[in-house]
C-alpha positions in Angstrom: 34.8 -99.7 -2.4 34.7 -98.6 1.2 33.8 -95.0 2.1 37.4 -94.5 3.4 38.8 -95.6 0.0 36.4 -93.3 -1.8 37.4 -90.4 0.4 41.1 -91.2 -0.2 40.6 -91.3 -4.0 38.7 -88.0 -4.1 41.4 -86.3 -2.0 44.1 -87.7 -4.3 42.3 -86.5 -7.4 41.6 -83.1 -5.8 45.3 -82.4 -5.5 45.6 -82.3 -9.2 42.1 -81.5 -10.6 39.3 -79.1 -9.9 36.0 -80.8 -9.3 33.1 -79.4 -11.4 29.4 -80.2 -11.3 27.0 -81.4 -14.0 25.6 -78.0 -14.5 29.0 -76.4 -14.8 29.9 -78.9 -17.5 26.7 -78.3 -19.3 27.3 -74.5 -19.1 30.8 -75.1 -20.6 29.4 -77.0 -23.5 27.1 -74.0 -24.1 30.1 -71.6 -24.2 31.1 -71.2 -20.5 34.5 -71.7 -19.1 36.0 -74.6 -17.1 39.1 -74.8 -15.0 42.1 -76.0 -17.0 42.2 -79.3 -15.2 38.5 -80.0 -14.6 37.1 -83.3 -13.3 33.6 -84.6 -13.1 32.8 -87.5 -10.6 30.2 -89.9 -11.9 28.3 -92.9 -10.5 26.4 -95.3 -12.8 23.3 -97.4 -12.2 21.3 -95.4 -9.6 22.2 -97.7 -6.7 20.9 -97.1 -3.2 24.4 -97.6 -1.7 25.6 -94.6 -3.7 23.0 -92.4 -2.0 23.6 -93.9 1.5 27.4 -94.2 1.5 29.0 -92.2 -1.3 26.9 -89.0 -1.1 27.8 -88.2 2.5 31.5 -88.5 1.7 31.0 -86.2 -1.3 29.1 -83.7 0.8 31.7 -83.7 3.5 34.5 -83.1 1.0 32.4 -80.6 -1.0 32.8 -82.6 -4.2 29.9 -82.5 -6.7 29.0 -85.6 -8.7 26.5 -86.9 -11.3 24.4 -90.0 -10.6 23.2 -91.8 -13.7 19.9 -93.6 -13.2 18.4 -96.3 -15.5 14.6 -96.3 -16.1 13.7 -100.0 -15.8 13.9 -100.5 -12.0 12.0 -97.3 -11.4 9.3 -97.9 -14.0 8.7 -101.7 -13.6 10.4 -102.8 -10.3 12.6 -105.1 -12.4 16.4 -105.4 -11.9 18.8 -104.8 -14.8 20.2 -108.0 -16.3 23.8 -106.9 -15.3 22.8 -106.7 -11.7 21.0 -110.1 -11.7 24.2 -111.6 -13.0 26.3 -109.9 -10.3 23.9 -111.3 -7.7 24.1 -114.8 -9.1 27.9 -114.7 -9.1 27.8 -113.6 -5.4 25.3 -116.2 -4.3 25.7 -119.3 -6.5 28.8 -121.4 -6.4 30.9 -120.8 -9.6 30.8 -124.4 -10.7 27.0 -124.5 -10.2 26.4 -121.3 -12.1 28.7 -122.4 -14.9 26.8 -125.6 -15.2 23.4 -123.8 -15.3 24.7 -121.5 -18.0 26.0 -124.4 -20.0 22.7 -126.2 -19.8 21.1 -123.1 -21.2 23.5 -123.3 -24.2 26.1 -120.7 -23.1 29.6 -121.7 -24.2 32.4 -119.5 -22.8 34.6 -120.5 -25.7 32.2 -118.7 -28.1 33.1 -115.3 -26.6 35.3 -113.0 -28.5 38.2 -113.1 -26.0 39.9 -109.9 -27.1 36.7 -107.9 -26.8 35.8 -109.6 -23.6 39.1 -108.5 -22.1 38.8 -105.0 -23.4 35.3 -104.7 -21.8 36.2 -106.4 -18.5 39.9 -105.8 -18.1 39.8 -106.3 -14.3 38.0 -109.7 -14.4 39.5 -113.2 -14.8 39.2 -114.6 -18.4 36.3 -116.9 -17.8 34.3 -114.2 -15.9 35.0 -111.7 -18.7 33.9 -114.2 -21.3 30.7 -114.9 -19.4 29.9 -111.2 -19.0 30.7 -110.4 -22.6 28.6 -113.2 -24.0 25.6 -112.3 -21.8 25.9 -108.5 -22.1 27.0 -108.1 -25.8 27.0 -111.2 -27.9 23.6 -112.8 -27.1 20.4 -111.2 -28.3 18.7 -109.4 -25.3 15.7 -111.8 -25.4 18.0 -114.9 -25.1 20.1 -113.3 -22.4 17.1 -112.3 -20.3 15.6 -115.8 -20.6 18.8 -117.4 -19.4 19.5 -115.0 -16.6 15.8 -114.7 -15.4 15.4 -118.4 -15.2 18.4 -118.8 -12.9 17.7 -115.6 -11.0 14.1 -116.7 -10.2 15.5 -119.7 -8.4 17.6 -117.5 -6.1 15.4 -114.4 -5.6 11.7 -114.9 -4.9 10.6 -111.2 -4.9 12.3 -109.2 -7.6 10.5 -106.0 -6.7 11.7 -106.2 -3.1 15.2 -106.9 -4.4 15.0 -103.7 -6.5 13.8 -101.7 -3.6 16.9 -102.7 -1.7 19.3 -102.3 -4.6 18.2 -99.1 -6.3 17.3 -95.5 -5.4 13.5 -95.0 -5.3 11.7 -92.4 -7.4 11.5 -90.2 -4.3 15.3 -90.6 -3.8 16.0 -89.5 -7.4 13.7 -86.5 -7.2 15.3 -85.4 -3.9 18.8 -85.9 -5.2 18.0 -83.6 -8.2 16.3 -81.1 -5.9 19.1 -80.9 -3.4 22.2 -81.5 -5.6 21.2 -81.0 -9.3 23.1 -84.3 -9.7 21.0 -86.7 -11.8 21.6 -88.0 -15.3 20.1 -90.7 -17.5 21.5 -94.2 -18.0 19.1 -95.3 -20.7 16.1 -97.5 -19.9 17.1 -101.1 -19.7 21.0 -100.8 -19.8 21.3 -102.3 -23.2 24.5 -101.7 -25.3 23.1 -99.0 -27.5 25.4 -99.5 -30.5 24.0 -103.0 -30.9 20.5 -101.8 -31.4 19.1 -100.6 -34.7 18.2 -96.9 -34.8 14.5 -97.1 -33.9 15.3 -99.4 -31.0 18.2 -97.2 -29.8 16.1 -94.1 -30.0 13.3 -95.8 -28.1 15.7 -97.0 -25.4 16.9 -93.4 -24.9 13.4 -91.9 -25.0 12.0 -94.4 -22.5 14.8 -93.5 -20.1 14.1 -89.8 -20.5 10.3 -90.4 -20.0 10.9 -92.1 -16.6 13.2 -89.3 -15.3 11.6 -86.2 -16.7 8.7 -86.0 -14.1 11.1 -86.7 -11.3 13.6 -84.0 -12.4 11.1 -81.4 -13.5 12.8 -81.3 -16.9 14.3 -83.8 -19.4 17.7 -85.0 -18.4 20.6 -83.5 -20.5 23.4 -85.7 -19.2 23.8 -89.4 -20.2 26.0 -92.2 -19.3 26.1 -94.9 -22.0 25.4 -98.4 -20.7 28.6 -100.4 -20.6 30.3 -97.5 -22.4 32.9 -99.5 -24.3 33.6 -99.2 -28.0 31.3 -102.2 -28.6 28.5 -100.3 -26.9 29.0 -96.7 -28.2 29.7 -95.5 -31.7 29.3 -92.3 -33.7 25.7 -93.0 -34.7 24.8 -93.7 -31.1 26.2 -90.3 -30.0 24.3 -88.6 -32.8 21.1 -90.3 -31.6 21.8 -89.1 -28.0 22.2 -85.6 -29.3 18.9 -85.8 -31.2 17.2 -87.1 -28.0 18.2 -83.8 -26.3 21.4 -84.8 -24.4 24.2 -82.2 -24.3 26.8 -84.3 -22.6 27.3 -88.1 -22.6 30.0 -90.3 -21.1 31.6 -93.4 -22.7 34.0 -95.7 -20.8 36.9 -94.9 -23.1 39.8 -94.4 -20.7 41.4 -91.1 -21.6 41.6 -87.5 -20.8 39.3 -85.2 -22.7 41.3 -82.5 -24.5 38.2 -80.4 -25.1 34.5 -80.3 -25.6 34.3 -80.6 -29.4 32.4 -83.9 -29.0 30.4 -83.5 -25.7 28.4 -86.6 -26.3 31.5 -88.8 -26.6 33.3 -87.9 -23.4 36.0 -90.3 -22.2 36.4 -91.1 -18.5 38.3 -93.3 -16.1 36.8 -95.7 -13.6 37.8 -96.1 -10.0 40.3 -98.8 -10.8 42.1 -96.4 -13.1 42.6 -93.5 -10.7 46.3 -94.0 -10.2 46.7 -93.7 -14.0 44.3 -90.9 -14.4 45.9 -88.6 -11.9 48.7 -86.7 -13.6 47.9 -88.1 -17.0 48.3 -85.8 -19.9 47.3 -88.3 -22.7 44.4 -86.9 -24.6 41.9 -89.2 -26.1 41.7 -89.5 -30.0 39.7 -92.6 -31.1 36.2 -91.1 -31.2 37.4 -87.7 -32.5 39.4 -89.4 -35.3 36.4 -91.6 -36.2 34.1 -88.7 -36.2 36.3 -86.6 -38.4 36.7 -89.5 -40.9 
């Protein structure tokens, strides 16, 4: 998205909603008040382009935001698997990439097509199937082995790749100091609901451990990796709460009717803005499941 498009979207949303900050939302969870039509702007993945291009637009318009940062790139200089796949799709011819994946045993017809479409509604069916297989259906070790082998043939220096793609530790610390705008995005961006409880809690705790010295305190805001119903469930939210998070965002597309479940907040992505503005449809799925 261009900076002009971002500015236009923010101005459109601002005609209907009142923008609030991370800390204002946290205060509301603890009993404070929010405007009747409050909106929180979020950015996932801790990307350098968000800092260099989006933040100046936000500052110019006076719009607060939350930037959710994963731990792996900061701690190990390694890129997230999801971004390795993005890079491969941009720099390898589709037929060549498909053949390389097929040679590694990845069969697109094995993907759950309905879940793939639900997770990647704006992608073509084959692309959605590829992403769903790699991000959800394959065990993480198998996925990483496949992607890493192909990625190593395209990118020689992964640490340098990460330095270009992600915010640095100093960037994250300064963003928190100047804007109070950082949240956690787990450690390695694994769909948390697919992990058993010890693995899930470890993934959350490792992400916290990376950010805490940079923020001066443990992060209390979380964005669930992927955020779909395949990646987030009620036990996942309860583990997030036990880890110390007070607010957490899914990718369920809906308006939040209240803060009864602050670790299962719905949100819209940038492609949904036209639907989100003026929408009065409250979310129900997670609330109903929790009550049951």
